C-alpha positions in Angstrom: 0.0 0.0 0.0 2.9 2.4 0.9 4.6 1.7 -2.4 1.5 2.3 -4.3 0.9 5.6 -2.4 4.5 6.7 -3.1 4.1 5.9 -6.9 1.0 8.1 -7.0 2.6 10.9 -5.2 5.7 10.9 -7.4 3.7 10.7 -10.7 4.2 13.9 -12.7 1.2 16.2 -12.6 0.1 18.9 -15.1 1.9 21.5 -13.1 5.2 19.6 -12.6 8.3 20.5 -14.7 8.3 17.0 -16.4 4.7 17.4 -17.5 5.2 20.9 -18.8 8.2 19.7 -20.8 6.1 16.9 -22.2 3.3 19.2 -23.3 5.8 21.6 -24.7 7.3 18.8 -26.8 3.9 17.9 -28.1 3.2 21.5 -29.0 6.5 21.9 -30.8 5.8 18.9 -32.9 2.4 20.2 -33.9 3.7 23.7 -34.8 6.8 22.5 -36.6 4.9 19.9 -38.7 2.1 22.3 -39.6 4.4 25.2 -40.5 6.6 22.9 -42.6 3.6 21.4 -44.4 2.2 24.8 -45.1 5.5 26.2 -46.4 6.0 23.2 -48.6 2.5 23.7 -50.2 3.0 27.5 -50.7 6.6 27.3 -51.8 6.2 24.5 -54.3 3.0 26.1 -55.7 4.6 29.5 -56.2 7.8 28.0 -57.7 5.9 25.8 -60.2 3.5 28.6 -61.3 6.5 30.7 -62.2 8.1 27.8 -64.1 4.8 26.9 -65.8 4.8 30.2 -67.7 7.1 28.6 -70.1 4.9 26.5 -72.4 7.3 23.6 -72.6 7.1 23.0 -68.9 3.4 23.3 -68.4 2.4 19.6 -68.8 5.4 18.4 -66.7 4.3 20.8 -63.9 0.7 19.4 -63.9 1.9 15.8 -63.9 4.9 15.9 -61.6 5.1 19.1 -59.8 1.9 20.2 -58.2 2.0 19.8 -54.4 0.8 16.3 -53.5 -2.2 16.0 -51.2 -0.7 12.7 -50.1 3.1 13.1 -49.9 3.2 16.5 -48.1 0.8 15.6 -45.3 2.6 12.2 -45.0 5.9 14.1 -44.6 4.2 16.4 -42.0 3.2 13.4 -39.9 6.7 11.9 -40.2 8.3 15.2 -39.1 5.9 15.4 -36.1 7.0 11.9 -35.0 10.6 13.0 -35.1 9.8 15.9 -32.7 7.9 13.5 -30.4 10.5 10.6 -30.6 11.8 11.2 -27.0 8.3 10.9 -25.7 7.9 7.4 -27.1 4.1 7.9 -27.6 1.7 5.1 -28.0 -0.7 4.8 -31.0 -3.5 6.5 -29.0 -1.3 9.4 -28.0 -0.1 9.7 -31.6 -3.7 9.8 -32.8 -4.5 12.7 -30.5 -1.3 14.5 -31.5 -2.3 14.2 -35.1 -5.7 15.6 -34.4 -4.0 18.6 -32.8 -2.1 19.0 -36.1 -5.1 18.6 -38.4 -7.4 21.3 -36.9 -4.8 24.2 -37.0 -3.7 23.0 -40.5 -7.2 23.2 -41.9 -7.7 26.5 -40.2 -4.5 27.8 -41.9 -5.8 26.6 -45.3 -9.0 28.6 -44.8 -7.1 31.8 -43.8 -4.1 31.7 -46.2 -5.4 29.7 -49.1 -9.0 30.8 -49.1 -10.5 27.3 -48.9 -14.2 27.1 -48.2 -15.9 25.4 -45.3 -17.4 22.6 -47.4 -14.0 21.9 -49.1 -12.3 21.7 -45.7 -15.0 19.3 -44.4 -14.4 17.0 -47.4 -10.7 17.2 -47.0 -10.5 16.7 -43.2 -11.0 12.9 -43.0 -8.4 12.1 -45.7 -5.9 14.7 -44.4 -6.1 13.2 -40.9 -5.7 9.6 -42.1 -2.6 10.6 -44.3 -1.0 12.6 -41.5 -1.7 9.8 -39.0 -0.1 7.3 -41.4 3.0 9.5 -41.7 3.2 9.7 -37.9 2.9 6.0 -37.5 5.7 5.4 -40.0 7.8 8.0 -38.2 7.0 6.3 -34.9 8.5 3.0 -36.3 11.5 4.8 -38.0 12.6 6.8 -35.0 12.3 4.0 -32.4 15.5 3.6 -30.4 15.6 -0.1 -31.1 15.7 -0.7 -34.9 13.4 -3.4 -36.3 13.1 -5.2 -39.7 10.0 -3.2 -40.4 12.0 0.0 -40.2 14.2 -1.2 -43.1 11.1 -1.6 -45.3 9.8 1.9 -44.8 12.3 3.9 -46.9 11.9 1.8 -50.1 8.2 2.0 -49.8 8.2 5.8 -49.4 10.5 6.1 -52.4 8.3 3.9 -54.5 5.2 5.8 -53.5 6.8 9.1 -54.2 7.8 8.0 -57.6 4.4 6.5 -58.5 2.0 9.0 -57.1 2.5 11.7 -59.8 1.5 9.2 -62.4 -2.1 9.3 -61.0 -2.5 13.0 -61.8 -3.9 12.9 -65.4 -7.2 14.7 -65.6 -10.3 12.6 -66.2 -13.7 13.7 -67.4 -16.6 11.9 -65.6 -20.3 11.9 -65.8 -23.0 11.5 -63.1 -26.4 10.3 -64.3 -29.7 9.9 -62.4 -33.2 8.8 -63.4 -36.7 9.6 -62.0 -40.1 8.2 -62.9 -42.8 10.9 -63.3 -46.5 10.2 -63.4 -47.2 12.7 -66.1 -47.0 12.8 -69.9 -43.8 13.8 -71.7 -45.5 17.0 -72.9 -46.2 18.1 -69.3 -42.7 17.1 -68.1 -41.0 18.9 -71.0 -42.8 22.2 -70.2 -41.3 22.0 -66.7 -37.7 21.0 -67.8 -36.9 23.9 -70.2 -37.0 26.5 -67.3 -38.4 26.5 -63.8 -39.4 29.2 -61.3 -37.8 29.5 -57.8 -37.9 26.1 -56.0 -39.8 26.7 -52.7 -38.9 23.4 -51.0 -36.1 23.6 -48.4 -32.9 21.6 -49.2 -32.7 18.1 -47.9 -29.0 17.2 -48.6 -27.0 17.8 -45.4 -24.3 19.8 -47.2 -26.9 22.2 -48.6 -28.1 22.8 -45.1 -24.7 23.8 -43.8 -23.8 26.2 -46.6 -23.1 24.4 -49.9 -24.9 26.4 -52.6 -27.9 24.6 -54.2 -30.0 25.3 -57.3 -33.0 27.5 -56.8 -34.1 28.7 -60.3 -33.3 28.5 -64.0 -34.1 31.1 -66.7 -33.9 30.8 -70.5 -33.8 33.3 -73.3 -35.8 31.0 -75.7 -36.9 27.5 -76.7 -34.3 26.8 -79.4 -30.7 25.5 -79.8 -28.3 28.4 -79.1 -30.4 30.0 -76.4 -28.7 31.3 -73.3 -29.7 29.9 -69.9 -28.8 30.9 -66.4 -28.8 28.4 -63.5 -29.1 30.4 -60.2 -27.9 29.0 -56.9 -28.8 29.8 -53.4 -26.0 32.3 -52.6 -26.3 34.2 -55.8 -24.0 31.9 -57.8 -24.9 31.9 -61.5 -23.8 29.3 -64.0 -24.0 30.6 -67.6 -25.3 27.9 -70.1 -25.9 27.6 -73.8 -28.4 25.1 -75.3 -26.6 22.9 -77.8 -29.3 20.3 -78.4 -33.1 20.9 -78.4 -35.4 18.1 -79.3 -38.9 18.9 -77.9 -40.2 16.3 -75.4 -37.0 14.3 -75.8 -33.6 16.0 -75.3 -32.3 19.3 -73.7 -28.5 19.5 -73.7 -26.5 22.6 -72.7 -22.9 23.5 -72.3 -21.8 25.3 -69.2 -20.1 28.4 -70.6 -19.5 30.5 -67.5 -18.5 29.5 -63.9 -18.9 31.6 -60.8 -15.8 32.6 -58.9 -16.5 30.6 -55.8 -13.9 29.1 -53.5 -15.6 25.7 -53.6 -15.1 25.5 -57.4 -11.9 27.4 -58.2 -9.1 25.0 -59.0 -11.2 22.0 -57.8 -13.7 21.1 -60.4 -15.0 22.2 -63.8 -18.5 21.2 -64.9 -18.7 21.1 -68.7 -22.2 20.0 -69.8 -25.7 19.2 -68.5 -28.5 17.2 -70.1 -32.1 16.2 -69.6 -33.5 13.2 -71.5 -37.2 12.3 -71.5 -38.6 8.8 -72.4 -42.3 8.4 -72.9 -43.2 5.0 -71.3 -46.5 4.8 -73.1 -48.6 4.4 -70.0 -49.0 8.0 -69.0 -45.6 8.2 -67.2 -42.3 9.6 -68.3 -38.7 8.7 -67.3 -36.6 11.8 -66.7 -32.8 11.3 -66.9 -30.4 14.1 -65.7 -26.7 14.0 -66.4 -23.7 16.3 -65.7 -20.2 16.0 -67.2 -17.2 17.4 -65.2 -13.5 17.3 -64.7 -11.8 17.1 -61.3 -8.5 18.9 -60.6 -7.8 17.5 -57.1 -6.2 14.3 -56.1 -6.6 11.5 -55.2 -9.4 11.0 -57.7 -10.9 7.9 -56.0 -11.6 10.0 -52.9 -12.8 13.3 -54.2 -14.7 11.8 -57.1 -16.9 10.0 -54.6 -17.8 13.3 -52.9 -18.4 15.0 -56.2 -20.8 12.3 -57.3 -22.8 12.7 -54.1 -23.1 16.5 -54.5 -24.1 16.3 -58.2 -26.7 13.6 -57.4 -28.1 16.0 -54.7 -28.3 18.8 -57.3 -30.0 16.5 -59.9 -32.6 15.2 -57.5 -33.4 18.6 -56.1 -34.2 19.9 -59.6 -35.9 16.7 -60.8 -38.0 16.4 -57.7 -39.3 19.9 -58.3 -40.0 19.0 -62.0 -41.9 15.9 -60.9 -43.9 17.8 -58.3 -45.0 20.5 -60.7 -45.8 18.1 -63.6 -47.8 15.7 -61.4 -49.6 18.5 -59.6 -50.7 19.9 -63.0 -51.9 16.4 -63.9 -53.9 16.1 -60.7 -55.4 19.5 -61.2 -56.4 18.5 -64.7 -57.9 15.2 -63.5 -59.8 17.0 -60.8 -61.2 19.6 -63.3 -62.2 16.7 -65.6 -64.0 15.0 -62.8 -65.8 18.2 -61.8 -67.0 18.8 -65.4 -68.2 15.1 -65.7 -70.1 15.4 -62.4 -71.8 18.6 -63.7 -72.9 16.9 -67.0 -74.2 13.9 -65.0 -76.2 16.1 -62.7 -77.6 18.1 -65.6 -78.6 14.9 -67.4 -80.2 13.5 -64.2 -82.3 16.7 -63.7 -83.4 16.6 -67.4 -84.7 13.1 -66.9 -86.8 13.9 -63.8 -90.6 13.8 -64.3 -92.0 17.4 -64.6 -95.0 18.1 -62.3 -97.9 20.3 -63.6 -97.8 23.8 -62.2 -100.8 24.6 -59.9 -102.0 27.5 -62.1 -102.5 25.1 -65.1 -104.7 22.7 -63.1 
């Protein structure tokens, strides 16, 4: 009991010099790693933009030079582990230390690079995992007792660094969604070409926390070559030009003007949109919406998943409004038809009633 009490009393507290030194070491690791990561991003970007002014170097810069979203955070985690090596932290402590790196790092990206809130939310999980991986590799590398695993790390890092730039070629993708509408193609087509302000509140969670969403579309005419404007919730306007116009079948438009918004600039370029209508022959119509786009951020497998979810949310918000208005018009037409039929039936019934002789003729 005495030994246990002595151990407790001698254990460093938050106010003890040993504890203060430990916390200071953690803080130094966070600051050094974050500053080094930020300087690498900014420095490499500025250097490569100056080099890319020479046409012969532009393609090489895009493929091999742009700061890697994988390699640089990996290096940041590795550097943090070097600063923390004397603490010999466990995996849990390392995870908390990396969390302390991630939050200030993303805040710095918002302040100095002008990144938007939605972009940072998307980036955060991947950034944390990559930094944590780098910290774990550093934890193995900087152990006082070398292991065979340590000897495998350097070749793997070199191989990864050499192969990662080869994944940077731009790729154009398309997102397509379908919706069944209980209305004729004529009625649906009238709602597709342009639509008034959508009154329904957004359902997608990113729309609710600030990601702009479509609210209205205007058109200068019903013909190929007409200009359209797709207006989003925060005043963003996408300029569009109709390139295919087949009534009740096909509306295709190129996106000719993009808003200067931090969630778009340098991240994604939408190229084309399309609505296709298919008359099912039973009074219903299948509406298909598609968007073509190019991503400029890596890794593609991660950011493309998020991009698909966002475009699907845009598609379904617009298509749901088209369905609501088309089906509502059909219901109103059916109701009006039933009222007219009831009126005729009642008139016919009254005409068939036996007529009684007025009292003054008796």
